[in-house]
C-alpha positions in Angstrom: 4.0 -17.0 10.3 4.0 -14.2 13.0 2.4 -11.3 12.0 4.0 -8.0 12.7 2.9 -5.5 15.5 1.7 -3.1 13.1 -0.3 -5.2 11.5 -2.2 -6.6 14.5 -5.8 -5.7 14.7 -6.5 -4.6 11.3 -9.7 -6.5 10.0 -9.8 -8.0 6.9 -13.5 -6.9 5.6 -12.5 -3.4 6.4 -9.2 -3.8 4.7 -11.2 -5.1 1.3 -14.0 -2.4 2.0 -11.6 0.6 2.0 -9.8 -1.1 -1.0 -13.1 -1.2 -3.1 -13.9 2.4 -2.7 -10.0 3.9 -3.5 -9.0 6.0 -6.2 -7.2 3.3 -8.9 -4.2 5.9 -9.9 -1.0 6.6 -8.8 -1.5 9.7 -6.4 2.2 10.9 -8.0 1.7 13.3 -10.7 5.5 13.1 -11.7 5.2 11.6 -15.3 5.7 7.8 -15.5 4.1 4.5 -16.5 1.9 3.1 -14.1 0.9 -0.6 -13.7 -2.7 -1.0 -12.5 -1.6 -4.0 -11.2 1.2 -2.7 -9.2 -0.3 -0.1 -7.0 -0.7 0.1 -3.5 -3.1 2.1 -0.8 -2.0 3.6 2.3 -4.2 2.4 5.0 -2.8 5.3 7.3 -4.0 8.2 5.0 -5.5 6.8 1.7 -2.7 7.7 -0.6 -2.3 5.2 -3.5 1.1 5.0 -5.4 3.3 2.2 -7.6 4.9 -0.8 -5.8 8.7 -0.5 -4.6 9.3 -2.7 -7.9 8.3 0.1 -10.0 10.6 3.2 -11.4 9.5 5.7 -9.2 8.6 3.3 -6.0 5.8 5.8 -5.1 4.1 3.8 -1.9 7.9 3.4 -0.1 8.9 6.8 -0.9 5.7 7.9 0.6 5.9 5.8 3.7 9.7 6.9 4.2 8.1 10.6 4.0 5.4 10.3 6.2 6.1 7.2 8.3 3.4 5.5 7.6 4.0 1.7 7.5 0.8 -0.5 6.3 -0.2 -0.5 2.5 -2.5 -2.8 0.7 -2.3 -3.9 -2.7 -5.3 -2.9 -4.5 -5.0 -6.2 -6.9 -5.9 -8.6 -4.0 -5.5 -7.2 -0.5 -2.6 -8.3 0.2 -0.9 -6.0 3.3 2.8 -4.8 3.2 4.6 -3.3 5.9 7.3 -1.1 5.2 8.8 -1.1 8.8 8.8 -4.7 9.4 9.6 -5.2 5.3 6.6 -8.2 5.6 4.0 -9.1 3.2 0.7 -10.3 4.8 -2.2 -12.3 3.4 
């Protein structure tokens, strides 16, 4: 599998340490249903948002508004690049 240019250089151990210390709540304070298994952490600033498959798509909206490309799943550590629309192990 080809790795996107935005993902290159990220160390899995570093990402897992960031995830371990991350807040486990969506940063969006607007009332909405939050599935704790569908939270994604922005690897640029630490913002936590709901999956793009959830009601408000909080992580995706954050990415669009800030141009931050990479997020990591708080459930399994997989990395998603919003610019390339690619999920990485």
